[in-house]
C-alpha positions in Angstrom: 5.7 0.3 -21.1 7.0 -0.4 -17.9 8.9 2.2 -15.8 12.2 0.1 -14.0 13.3 2.0 -11.3 16.9 -0.1 -10.5 17.8 1.2 -7.2 16.8 3.5 -4.4 14.6 6.8 -5.1 15.4 10.2 -3.6 17.0 10.1 0.1 20.1 9.3 1.3 22.5 12.7 0.5 20.1 14.4 -1.7 17.2 14.2 0.7 13.5 13.3 -0.6 12.1 13.9 -4.2 9.6 16.4 -4.1 6.7 14.6 -5.6 6.8 11.0 -7.5 4.4 10.6 -10.1 3.7 7.7 -12.7 1.0 6.9 -15.3 0.6 4.9 -18.1 2.4 1.2 -18.5 3.4 0.1 -15.2 6.1 0.7 -12.2 8.9 -1.9 -11.3 10.4 -0.6 -8.1 13.9 -2.1 -6.9 14.2 0.1 -4.1 13.0 2.5 -1.3 11.2 5.5 -2.3 11.6 9.0 -0.1 9.5 11.9 -1.0 7.3 14.4 -0.1 4.5 12.5 -2.1 3.9 9.5 -4.0 1.2 9.3 -6.7 1.7 5.6 -8.6 -1.2 5.8 -11.0 -0.7 2.4 -13.0 0.1 -1.2 -11.8 3.5 -1.6 -9.6 5.6 -4.6 -9.6 8.1 -5.1 -5.9 11.0 -7.4 -7.2 12.7 -6.1 -3.4 11.4 -5.2 -0.3 10.0 -1.4 -0.3 9.7 1.4 1.9 8.0 4.2 0.8 9.0 7.5 3.3 6.1 10.4 2.3 3.7 12.5 3.5 0.8 10.8 1.4 0.9 8.3 -1.3 -1.7 6.7 -3.7 -1.6 4.0 -5.4 -4.1 4.0 -8.4 -3.3 0.7 -9.7 -2.8 -2.8 -8.2 0.4 -3.3 -6.5 1.9 -6.9 -6.7 5.1 -8.6 -5.7 6.9 -10.6 -8.3 7.5 -14.6 -7.4 9.2 -13.8 -4.0 7.7 -12.6 -0.7 8.4 -8.5 -0.7 7.3 -6.7 2.6 5.7 -3.4 1.9 6.1 -0.4 4.2 4.1 2.9 4.0 5.0 5.2 6.2 2.1 8.2 5.5 -1.3 8.2 4.7 -2.3 5.9 1.5 -5.4 6.4 -0.8 -5.7 2.9 -2.9 -7.1 3.2 -6.3 -6.3 -0.3 -7.6 -7.8 -3.1 -5.4 -4.7 -5.0 -4.8 -2.0 -4.9 -2.9 -0.4 -8.5 -2.7 3.0 -8.9 -1.6 3.7 -13.0 -2.0 3.4 -13.6 1.6 5.6 -10.6 2.8 4.6 -8.2 5.5 2.6 -5.4 5.5 3.1 -2.2 7.6 1.0 0.9 7.2 1.9 3.7 9.5 -1.0 6.1 8.6 -4.7 6.6 8.1 -5.9 4.1 4.4 -8.5 5.2 2.1 -10.4 2.8 0.3 -11.2 4.3 -3.4 -12.2 1.0 -4.4 -13.2 -2.2 -2.8 -9.9 -3.6 -1.8 -8.1 -6.8 -1.1 -4.6 -7.3 0.5 -2.7 -10.6 0.5 0.1 -11.0 2.6 1.6 -12.7 5.3 1.8 -10.7 8.9 -0.3 -6.7 8.9 -0.1 -3.8 10.9 -2.0 -1.1 10.8 -1.2 2.3 12.4 -3.9 4.2 11.2 -7.9 4.2 10.4 -8.9 2.7 7.2 -12.4 4.2 5.7 -13.8 4.8 2.4 -12.7 7.9 0.3 -16.0 8.6 -0.2 -19.4 8.3 1.0 -19.3 5.0 -1.2 -19.4 1.9 0.4 -16.4 -0.5 0.4 -15.3 -3.5 1.2 -11.9 -4.4 2.8 -10.4 -7.9 2.6 -7.4 -9.3 4.5 -5.6 -12.8 3.1 -3.1 -13.7 5.6 -0.7 -16.2 7.4 0.1 -14.6 9.9 -0.6 -11.7 12.2 -3.0 -9.0 11.9 -2.3 -5.4 14.1 -5.6 -3.6 13.9 -5.5 0.0 13.0 -5.7 2.1 16.3 -7.9 4.4 14.5 -10.2 1.7 13.7 -12.3 0.6 10.6 -15.1 2.5 9.2 -15.6 4.7 11.7 -16.1 7.8 9.5 -17.3 6.6 6.0 -18.9 3.4 5.1 -16.9 0.1 4.8 -19.7 -2.8 4.0 -17.6 -5.3 4.5 -14.2 -6.7 6.2 -13.5 -10.2 5.9 -10.1 -11.5 7.4 -9.5 -15.2 6.0 -6.6 -17.2 7.7 -4.0 -16.2 10.1 -4.8 -14.2 13.6 -5.5 -10.7 15.0 
């Protein structure tokens, strides 16, 4: 079964949540998420532009936009264990370091990375971006600490 959040999670007058965790089924997000930590262990569908404001986030399943281009912003560090982040032509902005627990493909329009991209372990990972716009490479590099075996940019500009 799907867990559907029909509005903003955390933030506003009540402030950030301590931790947002979901597992099993899938998660459907219709608003921004503000929490100390985010751990989405299941597939996620974005039905609007979504900003994750958290110190650390983990996406344990795939992240896909619905049939419309959706922008995705993640302000803190991010661990990707689902293998796919697809915003259907929407922009993707990452403010912190990204660690890859599995081979990962990101599909969207413009990409901006504010931190390093590395494998979560000593196991080599591939990292692929399929984009139609521009890519701002991470200030911390790609695969400088642990091994990223292949970086592939399809279309777009660096």
